[in-house]
N, C-alpha and C positions, 0 to 999 in steps of 0.2 A: 779213649772212654775216660770219664772219668766221673768219680764219686756226684760231683754237680750235676753230669747230664742224665745221671741218675733219678736223681732227686729231682731234677727240671720235669721229665719224664712220668715219675708217681704224681708228681703235685699236679702234671694232667690228668693223669689217670684218676687221681681224687676226685677233681672237677668234673672228668664223665658221670663215677660212681655217685656221687655227691645228687645228680641232675637225677639218676636213675633212680635212685633211695627217693629222692622227693616227689616223684610223681607217684612210685608205690607207696610211702607214704599216706600220699594225698589219696589215692587209690583205698587205701586201706582206711583210711579213716571217712570215706565219700561211703563204701563200702557198708560200714558199721553204723552211718547215718541213714542211710539207705531202707535198712533194715526196720530202723525203727519208724523211719516214716510210710514202711508197709503195715505197719501196726496199728498205728496211727489214722492211714486209710489219707494219707497227704493228697494224696490223687485226686481220692474224691471231693476234698475239701477244695481244692483247687477250681475242681470242676465245677462246683457249688458257686463258690467265687466267681469265676466267668458269668455264669447265668444268669448269678443278682446284680451284675456291673453291667451287662447288658439289659435288664430290667430298668434298673436306674437310670441308662444313658436314653432310654427308648421313655420312662417318663419325665426326663431333661426335655428330653426334642419337642413332646408332645406339649408339655408345659408352655416350650419356648413357641411352639406353634401358635397355639392361643393367646399366648400374651401377644405375639407379629399378627393377629389379626385385628387387633383393636387400636385403634389409633392414640396416639400420645404413650401409648405404653411401651416402654423399649426393655429389654433384659438383659444381664451379661453372664457367659458362661464361667467366667473368672473370676467372680465374688463371692464364690460358694467356699467355707470354710476347707473342704474336701472338694475341688475345681472339678470341672466340668474334665477338663485335657487327663486330669488324673486317673477318673474312670475308665476312659476312654483309652490309655496308657494302661490300665493292665487289663483291661478287655482284649486288647487288639494285640500284648505282646506278653505272653506266659510264662517266661521265663524272666522280666521284669516283676511278673504275680509269684511267680515262687520263690525268687529272692526276698520279694518285701512278706510272705510268710517263712521262710527259712528265718527271717531274722527274728521271729515274734515265736519262734521252735526253739526250747534253749533244753539241750537233750542233756540230763545227766543221772543218765540207766548205769547201774553197775556194767552190764555189758559194754555200753556204747563207751565208758571212760577206760574197762580194760584194754580195749580192742584200739581205742586211743591211744593210750600208754603204749602199749608192744609197738604200736605205729613207731610214734616216735622214738621210743626206745631201738628199734630197727634202723631207724636215720642215724641216731647218735651213735650205737656201734658201727655203723657202717665209716663216719668220720673219725672216732676213734680207732679204730683201727689201720686205716688210711697213716695215719699221725701216729701209729707206733710202727709202721712199718717203713714209713720216711725216717725217722727218728734212729732206729734201727741200722738200716743203711749209711748214715750219717754217721753211726759209732762204728763200722766195720773199716777194717784195715786197709781196705784197696777196693777198688770199685770192680775187680773180676771176684773177688768174695760177694762184693753185692750184687752180682749178675746170678753166682750162683746160688742165692738168697732167695732172691725174685724167683728164680725159675723154678726151687724148690716149694716154693708158693703157690705157684699155676701160673704168674706172669706168662707171656711169650715176651720175650726180651728180644725177639727179633724186629721188633717194632719202636727198638729207643734209636735214636736220631742221636751222635753227638754233637756237644754244641758248638758252633760258631768258634775257632780257634780264637786265642786272644792275640788281636792283631796288636805288633810291636809299633810304636810310635817312632816314625821315622826322625833320624836326630836333628836334622834341618827344622825341625819345629822349635826345638829347644832354645832359651836365651843364649847370646854366643858368651861366653865365662870365658875371663881370663885366669888360667888356671893357677896363674903364681900366684894368686890372691887367695888363694884356697889353703890353708892350714890343715894338717894332719899330724898327728899327734904318732910321730916315726919316732920307735927308742929301738 
C-alpha cells in the first residue's frame, strides 16, 4: 500500500462526507426556515390561497359557461394576464404553490441568518478538515505512518484497498532502436 492509495481512499471518504454534510447543511437551513414559516403561519396562508384559487376557478368556470350559452360569444382560458391554467396549477399542485410562496418570502432575521451561517460553516469545516487530513497524509514519510495517523483520527483503515499495481509496458510495444546510434557520455 502506498500513500497514493491512502490519498485516493481519503478522497472517496471526503466525497461521502461532503454528501452527508450537504444534507445536514440543507436540513439545518430548512429547519431554520421552517421555524420562520411557523411564526408567519405560512401553512395557513397557503391554505387561504388554495381556497381563493378554488373560488377564482369556480368564477372562471361560471363565466365561461354563461358565455358559452350565448351564440356568437367565445372565450379563451389562455389570454388572461394570469391564465386559468396557472390558477388551476396552483390550486391542484400544493408543491407548486408552496414553491411560489417561498419565492416571495425573503427571510432576513437574526436567528435565521445565524442558523444559516452555522450550517454553511459546518459544511466548510468538513471540507477543510478532510483537505487538512489529506495534506498531512501526503506529507508523512510513509504509507505506514499514514495508516497510523488515520487510525488515531478514528478512520476504519481496514476498508482501504490498494490501488491496482502499475502495469509495466512490455518491451515489444517500444519502437525497435538501433543502440549503436545512442550516444552516452562515458568518461
